[in-house]
TIDO-59057 format. One record per residue (C-alpha): residue in three letters; z, y, x. Coordinates in steps of 0.2 Angstrom, whole numbers, plus 5000, padded with zeros to 4 digits. Layout:
BEGIN
ALAZYX
...
END
This chain:
BEGIN
UNK507452315054
UNK508052185067
UNK508152295082
UNK509352315098
UNK509352455110
UNK510452435127
UNK510652485144
UNK511152385159
UNK511652485175
UNK512352415191
UNK512352475209
UNK510752375210
UNK509652415194
UNK509752535180
UNK508852465164
UNK508552525146
UNK507852395134
UNK507352425116
UNK506652275105
UNK506052255088
UNK505952075082
UNK504852125067
UNK503652225077
UNK501752215080
UNK501852185098
UNK501952365105
UNK502552385122
UNK503052515135
UNK503452425151
UNK503952485168
UNK504852385181
UNK504052435197
UNK503352265200
UNK501452265193
UNK501352085190
UNK502952065181
UNK502452205170
UNK500952125165
UNK501951965161
UNK503152055151
UNK501652145141
UNK500951975137
UNK502751925131
UNK502852065120
UNK501052065113
UNK500951885108
UNK502751875101
UNK502452025090
UNK504152075097
UNK504052275101
UNK504752295118
UNK505252465128
UNK505852405145
UNK506152515159
UNK506952465176
UNK507352575192
UNK507852445203
UNK508252425222
UNK506452345226
UNK506652425244
UNK507652265246
UNK506652145235
UNK506152105217
UNK507451975214
UNK508852105206
UNK507452195196
UNK506752025189
UNK508351945186
UNK509252105178
UNK507752135167
UNK507851955160
UNK509751975157
UNK509552145148
UNK507952075137
UNK508851925133
UNK510352015127
UNK509452135118
UNK508451995108
UNK510251915105
UNK510952075098
UNK509452095087
UNK509551915080
UNK511351945074
UNK512051795066
UNK510251725066
UNK510251705047
UNK508651665040
UNK507651625055
UNK506651475058
UNK507651435074
UNK506351325083
UNK504651365090
UNK503351275101
UNK501651305107
UNK500251235118
UNK499551375128
UNK497851365136
UNK497251475148
UNK495551415155
UNK495851255167
UNK497751285163
UNK498851205150
UNK500651245147
UNK501851165134
UNK503351275127
UNK504751225116
UNK506251315110
UNK507751315100
UNK508851475097
UNK510251365097
UNK511651475106
UNK511651335119
UNK510651415134
UNK509651295145
UNK508051295155
UNK506951145158
UNK505551205171
UNK504151095175
UNK502951225182
UNK502451235200
UNK501451365210
UNK500451345226
UNK500551515233
UNK502151615236
UNK501651785228
UNK500551845214
UNK500052025218
UNK501852085224
UNK502751975214
UNK503651825222
UNK503251665211
UNK504851585213
UNK505551715202
UNK504651665187
UNK505851515185
UNK507351635188
UNK506651765176
UNK506651615162
UNK508351545166
UNK509151715165
UNK508251755150
UNK508851595141
UNK510551625147
UNK510851785138
UNK509651755123
UNK510651595120
UNK509051485119
UNK508651315124
UNK506951335133
UNK505751195139
UNK504251255149
UNK503051125156
UNK501251165164
UNK500351005160
UNK498951055172
UNK498151195180
UNK497551265197
UNK497451445196
UNK499151535200
UNK498851685189
UNK498351565174
UNK499851455176
UNK500951615176
UNK500251685161
UNK500051535151
UNK501851505153
UNK502251685146
UNK501051675132
UNK501751505127
UNK503551575127
UNK502951715117
UNK502151625103
UNK503551505103
UNK504751655101
UNK503751725087
UNK503951565078
UNK505751545080
UNK506351725075
UNK505351745060
UNK506251745044
UNK506051575034
UNK505551635016
UNK506251475009
UNK507951495018
UNK508051695021
UNK509951695017
UNK510451535027
UNK511051505044
UNK509851365050
UNK511251255055
UNK512251125046
UNK513851195056
UNK513551355047
UNK513451445064
UNK512351475078
END
């Protein structure tokens, strides 16, 4: 099983994360930020990556450290579970419709972290979550997971739908990319021989 468990404790957050790349999308998520929990649940369910995420953060200040550190821990756990990335498909993409919204996601588990973010919100908060933190989440996640990640909302009006279509799109692209390719299950998917 391709699994990882890690803890990340700082003076700002205490986080425990467990992932199973070969799961069924089961999750237990608690960060103290309701809308963020909802988005992480979508990420788990639609990627089929089982996730246990618990964060005790300094929410009396704001949500920044909780969202950032959760992203860093989750990305690190996925990278750890991928190990040398032998046999993975490596690339994934998805068009993610949600009612009036359509988001396009493409990613490469390349070991070269990068985020291209072409998504905007017309309100500053969803529930109690600051919408500016969505970009920061994906940037931090891409950094520690070691992925090149492109997220572009092609159109949409409802801010909830825009956020959710991005998370579901990333989930579906990630599901493709981490799957084992039965035609090359013993090979590193790079001409360099390493990722």
